[in-house]
C-alpha positions in Angstrom: 0.0 0.0 0.0 1.2 3.5 -0.8 1.0 6.6 1.5 -0.9 8.4 -1.3 -3.8 5.9 -0.8 -4.4 6.8 2.9 -6.3 10.0 2.6 -3.6 12.0 4.4 -3.6 15.8 4.5 -1.7 17.1 1.4 0.9 18.8 3.6 1.7 15.5 5.3 1.9 13.7 2.0 4.2 16.3 0.6 6.6 15.9 3.6 6.5 12.1 3.2 7.4 12.4 -0.5 10.3 14.7 0.5 11.5 12.1 2.9 11.3 9.4 0.2 8.5 7.5 1.9 6.2 6.0 -0.8 5.2 2.5 0.4 4.1 1.5 3.8 6.1 -1.1 5.7 4.1 -4.1 7.1 3.9 -2.5 10.7 2.7 0.8 9.2 0.1 -1.0 7.0 -1.2 -3.1 9.9 -1.5 -0.2 12.4 -2.4 2.9 10.5 -6.2 2.6 10.4 -6.4 1.4 14.0 -4.4 4.4 15.3 -6.2 6.9 13.1 -9.5 5.3 14.3 -8.7 5.8 18.0 -8.3 2.2 19.0 -5.9 1.1 21.7 -3.1 -0.9 20.2 -0.4 -3.5 21.3 2.1 -3.8 18.4 5.1 -6.1 18.1 7.4 -6.0 15.1 11.0 -6.6 14.2 13.6 -4.0 15.0 14.0 -1.5 12.1 10.5 -2.1 10.7 9.4 1.6 10.7 7.7 1.7 14.1 8.6 5.4 14.6 6.8 6.5 11.4 4.0 4.0 12.0 3.2 6.0 15.2 4.2 9.5 14.0 2.2 9.7 10.8 -1.3 9.1 12.1 -0.5 11.2 15.2 0.4 14.2 13.1 -2.7 13.6 11.0 -4.9 13.7 14.1 -3.4 16.7 15.8 -5.2 20.1 15.7 -2.3 22.7 15.2 -4.6 25.6 16.2 -5.0 24.1 19.8 -1.9 25.2 21.8 -1.7 22.1 24.0 0.1 18.8 24.3 -2.2 16.4 22.3 0.1 13.4 22.1 2.6 12.1 24.7 5.3 9.6 23.7 7.3 7.8 26.4 10.7 6.3 25.4 13.5 4.8 27.5 16.5 6.8 26.3 17.4 10.4 25.4 18.7 9.3 22.0 15.4 7.7 21.1 13.6 10.8 22.3 15.6 13.0 19.9 15.1 10.5 17.1 11.4 10.6 17.6 11.3 14.4 17.5 13.4 14.5 14.4 11.1 12.0 12.6 7.9 13.8 13.7 9.5 17.2 12.8 10.1 15.9 9.3 6.6 14.5 8.9 4.9 17.7 10.3 7.2 20.3 8.7 4.3 21.8 6.5 1.6 21.4 9.1 2.3 23.7 12.0 2.5 20.7 14.4 5.3 21.2 17.0 7.1 18.2 18.6 9.5 18.6 21.5 11.5 16.3 23.8 12.3 16.4 27.5 15.0 14.2 29.0 17.6 14.3 31.8 21.0 15.8 31.4 19.7 19.0 29.9 18.5 22.3 31.5 15.0 22.1 32.8 14.7 25.9 32.5 15.3 25.8 28.8 12.8 22.9 28.4 10.3 24.8 30.5 10.5 27.9 28.2 9.8 25.7 25.2 6.9 24.0 26.9 5.4 27.5 27.8 5.6 28.5 24.1 3.9 25.8 22.0 4.2 22.0 22.0 1.7 19.6 20.4 3.7 16.3 20.6 5.7 15.8 23.8 8.4 13.0 23.7 9.8 12.2 27.1 11.9 9.8 29.2 9.9 8.8 32.3 12.2 10.3 34.9 12.4 13.7 33.4 8.6 13.8 32.8 8.0 13.0 36.4 10.4 15.8 37.5 8.2 18.2 35.5 4.9 16.7 36.9 6.1 16.9 40.5 8.0 20.2 40.5 6.5 22.5 37.8 3.2 23.5 36.2 4.8 23.5 32.8 3.3 20.1 31.6 -0.5 19.9 31.3 -1.6 16.5 30.1 -5.3 17.2 30.2 -5.5 17.6 26.4 -3.6 14.4 25.6 -5.6 12.3 23.2 -3.0 9.7 22.5 -0.4 8.2 24.8 2.4 6.1 23.2 4.8 3.8 25.1 7.6 2.8 22.8 10.2 0.1 23.6 7.9 -1.0 26.3 10.0 -4.1 26.9 13.1 -2.0 27.4 11.2 0.3 29.9 10.6 -2.8 32.0 14.2 -4.0 31.8 15.6 -0.6 32.8 13.4 -0.5 35.9 11.0 2.2 34.7 7.9 0.2 35.5 6.9 2.3 38.6 7.5 5.6 36.7 5.5 4.4 33.7 2.7 3.2 36.1 2.6 6.6 37.7 2.5 8.5 34.4 -0.2 6.3 33.0 -2.3 6.8 36.1 -2.1 10.6 35.7 -4.1 10.4 32.5 -7.6 9.9 34.0 -9.5 11.3 31.0 -10.6 9.4 27.9 -7.6 8.8 25.6 -6.0 6.3 23.2 -3.0 4.2 24.4 -0.5 2.6 22.1 2.2 0.1 23.1 5.1 -0.7 20.7 7.8 -3.2 21.4 10.2 -5.6 19.6 9.7 -8.3 22.2 6.8 -9.0 24.6 7.9 -10.2 28.0 5.1 -11.6 30.2 5.4 -8.6 32.6 3.9 -6.3 29.9 0.6 -8.2 30.3 -0.2 -6.4 33.6 0.2 -3.0 32.0 -1.9 -4.1 29.1 -4.7 -5.4 31.3 -4.6 -2.3 33.4 -4.3 0.5 30.9 -5.5 -0.7 27.5 -9.1 -1.0 26.5 -9.9 -3.9 24.2 -6.6 -3.4 22.3 -6.0 -4.4 18.8 -3.0 -6.8 18.8 -0.5 -6.7 15.9 2.3 -9.3 16.1 4.4 -9.3 12.9 7.2 -11.9 12.8 6.3 -13.2 16.2 8.9 -15.9 16.1 11.5 -13.8 14.2 12.2 -10.3 15.6 15.5 -9.8 13.7 15.4 -8.2 10.3 15.3 -10.8 7.4 17.8 -8.7 5.4 20.4 -9.2 8.1 23.2 -11.8 7.6 24.6 -13.3 10.9 28.3 -14.3 11.1 30.3 -15.8 14.0 34.0 -16.0 14.2 35.8 -18.3 16.7 39.1 -16.6 17.5 40.7 -19.6 19.2 44.1 -18.6 20.5 44.3 -15.6 18.2 43.8 -12.4 20.3 40.3 -10.9 19.6 41.8 -7.5 19.0 44.0 -8.9 16.2 41.0 -10.7 14.7 38.9 -7.5 14.8 41.5 -5.3 13.2 42.0 -7.8 10.5 38.2 -7.9 9.9 37.9 -4.1 9.8 40.8 -3.8 7.4 39.7 -6.5 4.9 35.9 -6.2 5.0 34.0 -3.7 2.9 32.4 -1.5 5.6 30.5 1.7 5.0 29.9 2.2 8.8 30.1 -0.1 11.7 29.0 -0.1 15.4 31.3 -2.2 17.6 29.7 -3.2 20.8 31.4 -3.8 24.2 29.7 -5.0 27.4 31.3 -2.4 29.7 32.5 1.2 29.7 36.1 0.0 30.6 36.2 -2.5 27.7 34.9 0.1 25.3 37.4 2.7 26.3 40.3 0.3 26.0 39.1 -0.9 22.6 38.6 2.6 21.3 42.2 3.6 22.3 43.6 0.5 20.5 41.6 1.1 17.3 42.6 4.8 17.2 46.1 3.6 16.7 45.1 1.8 13.5 42.1 3.8 12.1 41.4 7.5 11.7 37.6 7.7 11.9 36.8 6.3 15.4 34.3 7.5 18.1 33.3 6.1 21.5 29.8 6.4 22.9 28.7 5.3 26.4 26.1 6.3 29.0 28.5 8.3 31.1 29.1 11.0 28.5 27.4 14.4 29.0 24.2 14.7 26.9 25.5 17.3 24.4 28.6 15.2 23.7 26.5 12.0 23.1 24.1 13.9 20.8 27.1 15.4 18.9 28.6 11.9 18.3 25.3 10.4 17.2 24.7 13.3 14.8 28.2 13.0 13.3 27.7 9.2 12.9 24.3 9.8 11.3 25.9 12.2 8.8 28.4 9.5 8.0 31.3 11.6 9.3 32.4 8.7 11.6 33.2 5.2 10.2 33.6 3.1 13.3 31.6 3.8 16.5 32.6 1.8 19.6 29.6 1.6 21.9 28.1 0.1 25.0 24.4 -0.9 24.9 23.3 2.8 25.0 23.3 2.6 21.2 21.6 -0.8 21.1 17.9 0.2 21.1 15.7 1.8 18.6 18.2 4.2 17.0 18.1 4.4 13.2 21.5 4.9 11.4 20.9 4.5 7.6 24.5 4.0 6.6 25.4 1.2 9.0 26.5 -1.9 7.0 27.9 -3.9 9.9 27.3 -4.4 13.6 30.1 -6.1 15.4 29.9 -7.8 18.8 33.4 -7.5 20.1 32.0 -8.6 23.5 29.4 -11.3 23.2 26.0 -9.8 24.3 24.5 -11.0 27.6 21.3 -12.5 26.2 19.1 -13.0 23.2 17.2 -9.7 23.5 20.5 -7.8 23.7 21.7 -9.6 20.6 18.5 -8.8 18.7 18.6 -5.1 19.6 22.3 -4.6 18.9 22.3 -6.4 15.6 19.0 -4.5 14.7 21.1 -1.3 14.1 21.8 -2.7 10.6 19.6 -4.4 8.1 16.9 -1.8 8.8 13.9 -1.0 6.6 14.8 -3.8 4.2 18.4 -2.7 3.7 21.0 -5.5 3.8 23.4 -5.7 6.8 25.9 -8.0 8.4 26.2 -8.9 12.1 29.6 -10.3 13.2 30.1 -11.8 16.6 33.6 -12.7 17.9 
C-alpha cells in the first residue's frame, strides 16, 4: 500500500514524499487505520521495521495545530530515542504547524520549561524527566492528551522504569487512546496491558522472528588468536561503510577505542557516562556519515536508526538473546542489507 492511498492531508503527504516515503512497511500498514480510528493498540514488530513513522504519521494527521496544548505524549526509555522521535515527527509535520519537543535528563529544565510554555503539540519524554516536571513544575499539562504512546515498552521494564510508567499512565484519567510498541513482549507487559489498554488491537508481525530478514549473521571463533587482532584484520579486509562495535562495559569500550585509534582515523566512542551534548554530537556526526567506526556500550543498542550502518560487530558477546536482537538490529533496517559479526 502507498501513502498516497491513505487520505492523508496534502501537507503531510508532501513531507513524506520529500522524505522518500512511498510504500508502507508491514507494521505501518497493519496499524495505521487502528491508530487513526482511535483504537488502543499493542504492536510487536521486528527492529528496524518503521515503528517510529507507524506511530508518528497518524499522530500528526490527528493533531489540531490551532490548539496550543500537548495532544500526544510519547514515552521512550532513552534520550537518544527521544531525539530521534522528535526528528522524525518534525520531518513528517514540517508543513503542518504541528510542533514536537523532547524532554529528558542531562539538559537544562529551565530551557525545556521555556519551550513548553511556548507551544508543543507532541511531547516526547523519558519517564524520569517527565515525572520531574509533573512533581516540580506546572509546565506540563496532560489534560488535552488524546494519544499516549509507550515505545520500547519491553526496554522500559528491563531498565526499571515500571513504577515511573505506572505513575504517568495513572495521571491520564480522562478518555484517551493508548499505544504500546515493542520488539519483544515479555510476560510482565501483560499487567500494564490489562490495566491501561481498553480492548486493544494486537498486531504481532514476525512473532517468532524479531530480527530483520535482510540481516546476515556471522560468527568467528578466534581460538588462540587475540580478539583485537581478529577485529583489526576484519575491519581492514571487510568492505564496511559504517560499523557499530559493541562492548559490554565502559572500561572495555574505552580500552578498545584507544587501540583502534592507533590503526584507524575515523573512530568515536559512545557510552552512558558522557554528557548529553557530547552524546548527541557523536550520534549526529555518525548519522551524517562523518564517523566510520563507533565503539559503543548498549546505550546505542535500542531503537536508533542509522541509515549508513552496514555492519554491527559484537566484540564482546551480548549477555542475552534480547540484547543480541537489539544490537544487531542497528543494521539491516527498513529492508536494507546488513551484516552482524560476533567474535
